[in-house]
PAPAKOL-809572 format. One record per residue (C-alpha): z, y, x; residue in one letter. Coordinates in steps of 0.2 Angstrom, whole numbers, padded with zeros to 4 digits, always signed. Layout:
PAPAKOL-809572
ZYXA;...
end
This chain:
PAPAKOL-809572
+0103+0000-0079X;+0098+0011-0066X;+0091+0004-0049X;+0096+0015-0033X;+0087+0012-0018X;+0096+0020-0002X;+0086+0019+0014X;+0095+0016+0028X;+0083+0026+0040X;+0084+0046+0030X;+0087+0055+0048X;+0081+0055+0066X;+0086+0040+0074X;+0086+0024+0071X;+0092+0017+0054X;+0108+0013+0051X;+0119-0003+0049X;+0127-0008+0032X;+0143-0007+0028X;+0144-0019+0014X;+0138-0033+0005X;+0128-0041-0008X;+0140-0043-0025X;+0151-0028-0018X;+0157-0016-0029X;+0154+0003-0022X;+0160+0019-0028X;+0149+0038-0030X;+0154+0044-0010X;+0159+0029-0005X;+0154+0024+0014X;+0140+0012+0015X;+0131+0011+0030X;+0137+0019+0048X;+0124+0023+0062X;+0120+0014+0075X;+0116+0028+0090X;+0109+0044+0085X;+0109+0044+0064X;+0120+0050+0049X;+0135+0040+0039X;+0127+0035+0023X;+0137+0035+0006X;+0133+0029-0012X;+0126+0040-0021X;+0132+0033-0038X;+0145+0021-0044X;+0138+0001-0046X;+0138-0017-0038X;+0126-0018-0022X;+0113-0031-0028X;+0100-0034-0012X;+0103-0027+0007X;+0086-0027+0017X;+0081-0021+0034X;+0074-0006+0025X;+0087-0002+0010X;+0104-0007+0001X;+0100-0009-0018X;+0113-0005-0030X;+0113-0007-0050X;+0122+0009-0056X;+0132+0009-0070X;+0128+0016-0085X;+0141+0028-0086X;+0144+0039-0070X;+0154+0055-0067X;+0146+0066-0055X;+0162+0076-0050X;+0171+0061-0047X;+0169+0054-0029X;+0176+0046-0015X;+0181+0061-0004X;+0176+0061+0015X;+0193+0059+0026X;+0203+0074+0028X;+0201+0083+0045X;+0206+0098+0054X;+0189+0100+0063X;+0173+0106+0053X;+0161+0097+0064X;+0170+0083+0059X;+0170+0084+0041X;+0149+0089+0043X;+0149+0072+0053X;+0159+0062+0041X;+0149+0069+0026X;+0132+0061+0034X;+0124+0080+0033X;+0107+0080+0041X;+0093+0094+0040X;+0087+0095+0023X;+0073+0103+0025X;+0064+0096+0040X;+0065+0080+0049X;+0083+0076+0045X;+0091+0080+0063X;+0111+0076+0062X;+0119+0090+0058X;+0135+0090+0068X;+0124+0086+0083X;+0114+0102+0080X;+0131+0113+0078X;+0140+0104+0094X;+0129+0117+0104X;+0140+0133+0108X;+0130+0148+0108X;+0141+0163+0113X;+0132+0177+0111X;+0119+0169+0102X;+0111+0168+0086X;+0113+0156+0069X;+0099+0157+0059X;+0098+0150+0038X;+0080+0147+0037X;+0077+0154+0019X;+0058+0153+0020X;+0055+0141+0006X;+0040+0138+0017X;+0028+0126+0007X;+0017+0130-0008X;+0023+0125-0023X;+0040+0121-0018X;+0055+0131-0026X;+0070+0121-0024X;+0077+0132-0009X;+0073+0147-0017X;+0083+0144-0034X;+0098+0137-0023X;+0098+0155-0015X;+0097+0163-0030X;+0112+0151-0039X;+0122+0148-0021X;+0123+0164-0011X;+0139+0164-0010X;+0143+0146-0005X;+0128+0148+0006X;+0137+0164+0016X;+0154+0154+0015X;+0146+0138+0025X;+0136+0150+0037X;+0155+0158+0040X;+0160+0140+0046X;+0144+0138+0056X;+0146+0155+0066X;+0166+0148+0069X;+0160+0131+0076X;+0146+0138+0085X;+0153+0155+0094X;+0138+0163+0089X;+0138+0182+0087X;+0130+0184+0072X;+0120+0177+0057X;+0104+0181+0051X;+0097+0175+0033X;+0077+0173+0036X;+0068+0175+0019X;+0052+0183+0012X;+0051+0197+0005X;+0043+0190-0012X;+0058+0180-0017X;+0064+0196-0025X;+0080+0189-0033X;+0085+0177-0019X;+0083+0193-0007X;+0094+0202-0021X;+0108+0188-0021X;+0108+0184+0000X;+0111+0201+0001X;+0124+0204-0011X;+0132+0191-0004X;+0134+0194+0012X;+0137+0214+0008X;+0155+0213+0015X;+0150+0201+0031X;+0147+0210+0046X;+0141+0197+0054X;+0128+0188+0042X;+0113+0199+0039X;+0096+0196+0028X;+0080+0197+0039X;+0063+0197+0032X;+0048+0184+0034X;+0030+0187+0035X;+0023+0178+0017X;+0012+0166+0026X;+0014+0146+0029X;+0021+0140+0040X;+0034+0156+0042X;+0048+0142+0040X;+0042+0134+0057X;+0057+0134+0069X;+0047+0142+0081X;+0039+0158+0071X;+0058+0161+0065X;+0061+0162+0081X;+0047+0174+0086X;+0048+0186+0071X;+0067+0189+0071X;+0071+0186+0090X;+0053+0190+0098X;+0055+0175+0107X;+0039+0165+0109X;+0045+0147+0111X;+0034+0135+0122X;+0027+0118+0113X;+0041+0108+0112X;+0054+0119+0114X;+0069+0120+0102X;+0077+0136+0097X;+0093+0132+0107X;+0082+0138+0120X;+0081+0156+0112X;+0102+0153+0111X;+0100+0150+0093X;+0104+0136+0080X;+0092+0135+0064X;+0097+0126+0047X;+0089+0127+0030X;+0099+0134+0016X;+0101+0118+0006X;+0109+0110+0024X;+0119+0124+0024X;+0126+0123+0005X;+0130+0104+0009X;+0141+0110+0025X;+0150+0121+0011X;+0153+0106-0001X;+0159+0096+0014X;+0173+0108+0020X;+0178+0114+0003X;+0176+0098-0008X;+0176+0084+0004X;+0160+0079-0002X;+0147+0067+0008X;+0130+0070+0008X;+0125+0062-0009X;+0116+0072-0022X;+0099+0080-0017X;+0087+0096-0023X;+0071+0095-0026X;+0057+0102-0036X;+0042+0092-0046X;+0026+0100-0047X;+0007+0096-0051X;+0001+0086-0066X;+0015+0085-0075X;+0019+0093-0092X;+0034+0104-0086X;+0026+0113-0070X;+0039+0120-0056X;+0053+0112-0062X;+0068+0109-0048X;+0083+0097-0052X;+0098+0100-0043X;+0110+0089-0036X;+0101+0073-0040X;+0109+0056-0034X;+0098+0052-0017X;+0091+0036-0020X;+0083+0036-0038X;+0064+0036-0040X;+0051+0048-0042X;+0046+0041-0059X;+0064+0047-0066X;+0059+0064-0062X;+0041+0064-0067X;+0047+0057-0083X;+0062+0072-0085X;+0047+0084-0084X;+0039+0079-0095X;+0028+0064-0089X;+0010+0065-0084X;-0007+0076-0087X;-0021+0066-0088X;-0030+0064-0077X;-0019+0063-0060X;-0018+0055-0046X;-0008+0054-0030X;+0010+0056-0029X;+0013+0066-0014X;+0034+0066-0008X;+0036+0083+0001X;+0026+0097+0001X;+0004+0097+0000X;+0004+0103+0018X;+0017+0090+0027X;+0021+0078+0014X;+0016+0060+0013X;+0009+0048+0001X;+0023+0041-0013X;+0023+0031-0027X;+0034+0032-0044X;+0046+0020-0035X;+0049+0032-0019X;+0068+0035-0018X;+0074+0053-0014X;+0082+0056+0001X;+0091+0065+0011X;+0077+0073+0017X;+0065+0073-0001X;+0059+0091-0004X;+0047+0085-0019X;+0038+0074-0029X;+0019+0083-0032X;+0008+0076-0044X;-0010+0078-0040X;-0028+0077-0047X;-0038+0064-0045X;-0046+0064-0028X;-0066+0073-0030X;-0077+0057-0024X;-0088+0068-0012X;-0096+0054-0004X;-0102+0062+0012X;-0101+0063+0030X;-0086+0072+0034X;-0079+0080+0049X;-0059+0081+0051X;-0049+0094+0058X;-0031+0092+0063X;-0018+0105+0063X;+0000+0104+0068X;+0005+0114+0052X;-0003+0102+0038X;-0009+0083+0038X;-0011+0074+0053X;-0026+0062+0055X;-0021+0046+0048X;-0017+0057+0032X;-0034+0068+0033X;-0042+0048+0036X;-0033+0042+0021X;-0040+0056+0009X;-0055+0054+0015X;-0056+0038+0011X;-0049+0041-0006X;-0063+0054-0007X;-0075+0040-0003X;-0083+0050+0012X;-0087+0044+0030X;-0077+0052+0045X;-0090+0054+0058X;-0081+0067+0071X;-0062+0069+0071X;-0056+0089+0080X;-0040+0097+0086X;-0036+0115+0081X;-0039+0123+0098X;-0022+0128+0099X;-0014+0111+0098X;-0006+0103+0117X;-0001+0087+0120X;+0019+0087+0124X;+0028+0073+0128X;+0016+0062+0119X;+0015+0073+0102X;+0001+0087+0098X;+0010+0102+0095X;+0003+0120+0091X;+0005+0134+0104X;+0005+0149+0091X;+0010+0143+0075X;+0006+0154+0062X;-0006+0164+0071X;-0024+0154+0067X;-0038+0156+0079X;-0057+0153+0078X;-0064+0136+0073X;-0082+0137+0078X;-0082+0126+0092X;-0076+0111+0081X;-0085+0117+0068X;-0101+0115+0078X;-0095+0098+0088X;-0093+0090+0071X;-0109+0096+0064X;-0118+0089+0080X;-0110+0073+0075X;-0117+0074+0056X;-0102+0082+0047X;-0108+0088+0031X;-0091+0096+0026X;-0073+0098+0033X;-0057+0092+0029X;-0043+0102+0036X;-0024+0109+0034X;-0022+0123+0043X;-0010+0138+0043X;-0013+0155+0040X;-0010+0171+0049X;
end
């Protein structure tokens, strides 16, 4: 029997409120939790019995026999935005902002942009989606153009993803309002402000959203899920993920896996660990966080990456924080696991405080860091730990 852990917070906003009870039978696709304020509907990803409800999750013991094609459909509707809301769709490639809220903005004369950058190193599931589901992505964009009144849709992709470029180009060949546009092959090309800067020539200030440039951006998996909701009445219950690192089958993509299944299930399915191995990172190597074998897939999970054991450096170390990479808590966690003593902390000179959060003033264009390095050296740092972007 498969244990499914459906987290109640898989989106921007507060955790959802469960609408089921312990002992209740639920079907795949059935609504099990609703937002209390900003948030998104959450549905059962597999058929089974609710065995526990905590303040963080609904636990389901899934039946041994499942049908991925059989699920509870979202209610019938004549409104695309209502379909998206009912399906519980959130941004599948970022923080999980509710998609119906984002698309409620009308942008006549504006730009609808599909983020096809596949920005983080090692991740490859979005590129595979673009290769295999290009027609579906373009159909999803057409629905979004109608919802938002945007004048044109751009698919922002790197030239290095040749198969995806060809598939997307073919899919929008007869769509005059949808065009493929190229991004620079660097990190973080998928950052929304970088996309706006490169495609529209508009430099957004730290904290400004694409809507300031009369643009709306969603990643390609999110758009795939929009098409599913409208065409197949399917709620957001499956996720595409990448498995990589110290596993026997590297760069493995799992498409449409039920939300709530644990990382270990996919590590085993990818051949198991290569010994020695270290931490499991949830998400990309730059912006992900440390997880475990029991960490469940959510609507925003991009990857499970199995690392090498941390080298034991045993040095005095300085930390350099960049918005595009690991933030201070993660850098300190890594330094501790390396057996190092943190003697100084600095931020990239481009980082500015906006609404209580440090943000980069020009992501993707790295400045020199001589002042920060010299400050670390004065404090006795023998090495630097950082995760910066690149131009």
